[in-house]
C-alpha positions as CSV (number, residue, x, y, z in Angstrom):
1,M,-0.1,0.1,0.0
2,F,2.5,2.8,1.2
3,P,5.8,2.5,-0.5
4,Q,7.4,3.5,2.9
5,F,5.9,0.1,4.4
6,A,7.2,-1.9,1.7
7,D,9.9,-3.4,4.0
8,V,7.9,-3.8,7.0
9,S,6.7,-7.3,7.5
10,L,4.2,-9.1,10.1
11,N,4.1,-12.5,11.0
12,A,0.8,-14.5,11.0
13,D,-0.1,-13.7,14.6
14,Q,0.7,-10.0,14.1
15,T,-1.4,-10.0,10.7
16,V,-4.3,-11.7,12.3
17,A,-4.3,-9.1,15.1
18,A,-4.0,-6.4,13.0
19,T,-6.8,-7.3,10.5
20,Q,-8.9,-7.9,13.5
21,L,-8.3,-4.4,14.6
22,L,-8.9,-3.2,10.8
23,L,-12.3,-5.0,11.1
24,R,-12.9,-3.1,14.5
25,I,-12.2,0.1,12.8
26,A,-14.7,-0.9,9.8
27,Q,-17.7,-1.5,12.2
28,V,-17.5,1.8,14.1
29,D,-20.2,3.4,12.0
30,G,-22.5,0.3,12.4
31,T,-21.5,-1.6,9.1
32,R,-18.7,-3.0,7.4
33,T,-18.9,-1.6,3.8
34,A,-18.0,-3.6,0.9
35,E,-15.2,-1.1,0.4
36,E,-13.8,-1.6,3.8
37,V,-13.8,-5.2,3.7
38,A,-12.1,-5.2,0.2
39,L,-9.3,-2.9,1.7
40,I,-8.8,-5.1,4.6
41,R,-8.9,-8.4,2.7
42,Q,-6.3,-6.7,0.4
43,F,-3.9,-6.1,3.6
44,Y,-4.5,-9.5,4.9
45,D,-3.7,-11.1,1.5
46,A,-0.7,-9.1,1.0
47,C,0.7,-10.1,4.4
48,R,-0.2,-13.6,3.9
49,N,1.6,-13.6,0.5
50,G,0.1,-17.1,-0.5
51,A,0.8,-19.0,2.8
52,D,-1.4,-22.0,3.3
53,N,-1.3,-22.4,7.1
54,W,-3.0,-18.9,8.0
55,P,-6.5,-18.5,9.1
56,A,-9.2,-17.9,6.3
57,F,-10.1,-14.3,6.1
58,D,-13.6,-14.8,6.8
59,S,-12.8,-16.8,10.0
60,L,-11.6,-13.5,11.4
61,Q,-14.3,-11.3,11.2
62,T,-16.3,-12.4,14.3
63,E,-13.7,-11.9,17.3
64,T,-12.8,-8.1,16.6
65,Q,-13.8,-6.7,19.8
66,N,-11.9,-9.0,22.0
67,T,-8.5,-8.4,20.2
68,N,-5.8,-7.6,22.7
69,P,-3.0,-6.1,20.5
70,A,-0.6,-4.9,23.5
71,G,2.9,-5.5,22.6
72,A,1.8,-7.3,19.1
73,F,3.8,-4.8,17.4
74,P,7.0,-4.2,18.8
75,T,8.7,-1.9,16.3
76,A,7.6,1.5,15.4
77,A,7.3,0.7,11.9
78,Q,4.8,-2.0,12.4
79,R,2.8,0.4,14.6
80,D,2.9,2.8,11.9
81,M,1.8,0.5,9.3
82,V,-1.1,-1.0,11.2
83,L,-2.5,2.6,12.1
84,A,-1.9,4.0,8.5
85,T,-4.0,1.0,7.3
86,C,-6.8,1.9,10.1
87,L,-6.9,5.4,8.8
88,L,-7.3,4.1,5.2
89,V,-10.2,1.6,6.1
90,A,-11.8,4.6,7.9
91,Y,-11.6,6.8,5.1
92,A,-12.5,3.7,2.7
93,D,-16.4,4.7,2.9
94,G,-15.7,8.2,1.8
95,S,-15.2,10.1,5.0
96,L,-13.5,9.8,8.3
97,I,-16.3,10.6,11.0
98,A,-15.3,11.7,14.6
99,E,-16.2,8.3,15.9
100,E,-13.8,6.7,13.7
101,L,-10.9,8.7,14.4
102,L,-11.7,8.2,18.2
103,A,-11.4,4.3,17.5
104,V,-8.1,4.9,15.5
105,R,-6.6,6.7,18.6
106,A,-7.9,4.0,20.8
107,V,-6.1,1.3,18.7
108,A,-3.0,3.6,18.8
109,A,-3.1,3.7,22.7
110,E,-3.5,0.0,22.7
111,I,-0.5,-0.9,20.7
112,G,1.5,1.8,22.5
113,M,1.8,4.5,19.9
114,P,2.2,8.1,21.2
115,A,-0.9,10.1,20.5
116,N,0.8,12.8,18.5
117,R,2.1,10.1,15.8
118,V,-1.6,9.3,14.9
119,D,-1.8,13.0,13.7
120,E,1.2,12.7,11.6
121,L,0.2,9.5,10.1
122,L,-3.3,11.0,9.5
123,G,-1.4,13.7,7.4
124,L,0.6,11.0,5.6
125,V,-2.5,9.1,4.6
126,K,-4.1,12.4,3.4
127,D,-1.0,13.1,1.3
128,Y,-1.1,9.3,-0.2
129,M,-5.0,9.6,-1.0
130,L,-4.3,13.0,-2.7
131,A,-1.2,12.0,-4.8
132,H,-3.3,9.2,-6.1
133,L,-6.1,11.6,-7.2
134,A,-3.6,14.5,-8.5
135,R,-3.0,12.6,-11.6
136,L,-6.7,13.0,-12.7
137,P,-7.2,15.6,-15.4
138,D,-10.0,17.6,-13.3
139,A,-7.9,19.6,-10.9
140,A,-10.9,21.3,-9.5
141,S,-12.4,18.0,-8.4
142,V,-9.1,17.2,-6.7
143,A,-9.3,20.5,-5.1
144,V,-12.6,19.7,-3.6
145,V,-11.4,16.4,-2.3
146,A,-8.5,18.0,-0.8
147,R,-10.6,20.6,1.2
148,E,-13.0,17.7,2.2
149,L,-9.9,15.8,3.7
150,G,-8.9,19.0,5.7
């Protein structure tokens, strides 16, 4: 997803924990949209990289609230990747609502990330999303989206 996380890897247990956190974020607004689930499945499949001995994605969707990720991501790069992906999931349905941002901040606290790092990652995610839109020929629409992102 993010080029700066290309060298960051998660083992099976970490990927399961991260996937369940992502599914928790997707549920904040009351439903997991198809866009959110597709993004989470893409994350899971990319981390899984064809391994056969990992749990099936669909089996991970039931126990998202009881996940205890404390200590699961020992490196700052792993925590950054998980939180940036949480923010992408929150944006996947078109907007980041206050409840989703609060949920992302709660995940950050659970995994031991400093609160100010969430704001830095939020800026990174916005830049990432705008960079993909900047290639579009309609600059006015890109400007509107940029204003909506904040």
